[in-house]
C-alpha positions, 0 to 999 in steps of 0.5 A: 790379934794382939792385946794392946794397951795404952796410958796417956797421961796429961796434965788434968786427966790420966786414961787408959785403952785396952784394946785388940789390933788386927793387922791386916796387910798393914791395915790396923783396926782397933776393938776396945775392951775398956777405956777409963779416964781419971781426972788426976790434975797432976799439972796443978802449979806445974805453970807457975812452980816448974814442980810436981805436986806432991798431993798431984803426984799421989793422985796420979800414981794411985790411979797408976796402981788402978790402971795396973789392976785393970791391966792383970784383969784384961790379961795384958802383959806388962811388958813393953810390947803390950804396954804403953805409958806416955806423958805430957805436957806437965811432964814436959815441964816439971823438974821433978818430973823423974818422981812419975817416971819413978813412980810409974816404973815400979808399979807398972813394971814398963818404963814411961815415955815423956814424950815431945810436943812432935810425937805427942802430935803424930800419935793424936792424928794418927788416931784421930783421922784413922776413920775419916778416910774417905769420909771427909776430905782431906787435908786434916788439921787435927787439934787435940786440946789437953790439959797444958798443950794443944797441938796443931797436926795438917796431914793426910795419909802421913803428918805433914806439919804439927805445932804444939803450943803451951795453951791448954785449959789447965795452965791457962785457968791457972795462968790468969786465975780465972773468977766465976765466972771470969771478967772481961778484962781476964778473958781478954788477956787469955784470948790474947795469950791463945792468940800470940801462941797460934801465930807461932803455931801457923808459921809452921802449920798452914792452917789454910791447907785444911779441908776437914778440922777434927777437935778431940780430947774432953775440953772439945768432946764436952763442948760436943755434948753440950752443943747436943744437950745430951742427957749425960755423957754418950761417946757413941753421940760425941763421937764423929759428931759433925757440928756447925762452926757458928754453934760451936763458938756459939756454945763456947761463950756460952760456957765461958759466961757460965757460973760454976754452980751452972756447969757443975749441974751439966749432966755430962761434964765431969767434976774434973773439968768444972772448973777448967771448962771456960779456959778451954773453951776459949782455946777452941772458940779461937782455934775454930775462928782462926780454922773458919775464917782460913778455910770458909769450913762450915763445920767441925768433927768431933772424935772420941779417939785420940793419942790413946788410940793412936799410941795403941796402934803404933803400940801393935804395929811395933809389935807386929813389925810393921814399923819402927 
């Protein structure tokens, strides 16, 4: 058994997973020690300016310092064999990403990685599909809907095709300056952006070959909480939920039309998602609708396991010498 820590620094949130990993014949089993998530909105303004805002960097590095304390508390060695920090869409876009890299290196003592969209897709797929083999039919199409980008990954045991496109809930909310609630013209313009991006993705990822659609990350899990009318955010009710396509699409429409005050009052809604969930719901609606049209699927699997779990598994396998 090895204890590892995966840190995912996205456009909207910074998340930590500390897990104990047991490797048995090349198969890995994760046991959570602690999971945390804090909305830091690192990608604030990046789509417009091409740079991290000083206050966004300050929030992100303050949360990284808290992560450092948790690593110490839970006995995770702060070295490259046990800790991996990955930064995604906003960090790929920001000209001053070196400020984040330098700050994280100083705080954690490990080299943070600004990973490509392809690697982000691969890690998300690894994390999301580990429990599905033998439970749901493949090939699996994993949709990782983030703050700055969305990854679409098709595969079974391994990735067959993947594409990252720059449509995420924060990026599109800011780009289209959505009002409360968004106007029909704003919705139309945003959806046109999403459909154009999905056209690009579909040129590389044959969506019609999927037998199971798996949605991951905060937008999707929050919509799943809304579908189930949960009294609070309950990961055990969200993870593995199988929800009808029609119900998912209706929930997206309802969240888009809902005023901010009503969204904020939902008991499972994280305060950092209140303003961007509408843009995220529009992206998810377009993904689900297109995949259902291509495949005839009637339900969607929602997973709490994503790039964090994939990063932890990849790190453990590397430490054990079972993968590059």
